[in-house]
N, C-alpha and C positions, 0 to 999 in steps of 0.2 A: 362305201359298201352298199350293194343293192338292198332295197327294203325287203326283198323276199328271203334274204339269207340272215340267219341268226348270227349274232356276234359270238365270238369265242367266250366260253364260260371259264372264269378264273376262280381258283380256290386258294385261299391262304390259310394254312393251319400252323399253329405255333405251340411248341411244347417246351416246358422247363424240365430238363433231364436231371435225375438224381446224381449227386456227386459220385464219381467213380463208374458211372454207367454210360457215359457218352459213346464209347466204342461199341458197346453192345447195341445201343439205340441206333447208331448210324448204320451198323451192319443190317439191322432189320429194315430201316428206312430205305437204304440203298437197294435192297432186294425188291422192295415194293416199287420204288421209282423205276428201276431198270425193267422190271417185268411189265409195268404199266406202259412205258414207251414202246417196248418191244412187241407186246401182245395185244394192245388195245388200239384199234385203228383210229379211234376218236381222241386219243391222248396225244396232244401236240408237244407238251413239255411237262416234265416233272423234275423240278430242281429241289435239292435238299441243301439248305444253307445254314451255317453256324454263325451266330452273332460274334462279331469281333470284340464288342464291349462286354459281352457276357457269354462265354463259351458253353454254358449249360443251356442256352436258349437256341433251339433249332426251329427253323421256319421251312415249311413246304410251300413251294410256288408251283401250282399245277394249272395247266391250260388245256381245256377240252374243246372239241368242235362246238359243243352245245351242252345243255343240261342233260339231254338224253345220254350223251356219251359219258358224262360224269355218273349218272345213275347206273349205267352199265358197269362202271368201275367199282361201284359199291358192292357188286355181286361177284367179284373176282376172288379166286383162291389166294392170290398174293396179298390182297388187302385183308382177307380173313386171317392170314398168318400174322400180318402186322398188328391187327386189332387184338389178336390173342396174346401177343408178346409184349406190346409196348406198355401196358398199365403198370407193370412192376418196375419199369425203368424210368418213370417220370414222377415228378412231384406235382405237376400241373399240366393240364391240357387246356389251353386258352380257347375261347370261342372261335369257331371256324368262321371265316368271312368269305362270302360269295360275291363276285363282281362280274360285270360284263366288260370285256375288253373294248376300249374305245379306240386306241391307237397304239401302237404302231408295230412293235415287235420286229422281227427280222423280215417281214413281208414288205415293208416300205422301202423303196429304193433310196 
């Protein structure tokens, strides 16, 4: 990757969902993820994954063009709706991790 281009900015967010609330949490999360990919030019990927070993644990894997694209995501109405709705559905929001993508994704042949 040329030095002049920034690396993709990766966000990992993890939530422990209250028993009985997984469906409601996923509905809210899917709306945010779909709107992010559809309406934010800098959002490359927004996956919502449920742990196979602990189905109450949900992880978001988000990839943005750069930190500025993520910062723009923070101002969107769909994220505001998620932020307003999720606290009642979770028992824990684990610390968000921020990373710079090193390799490879779907872009590598």
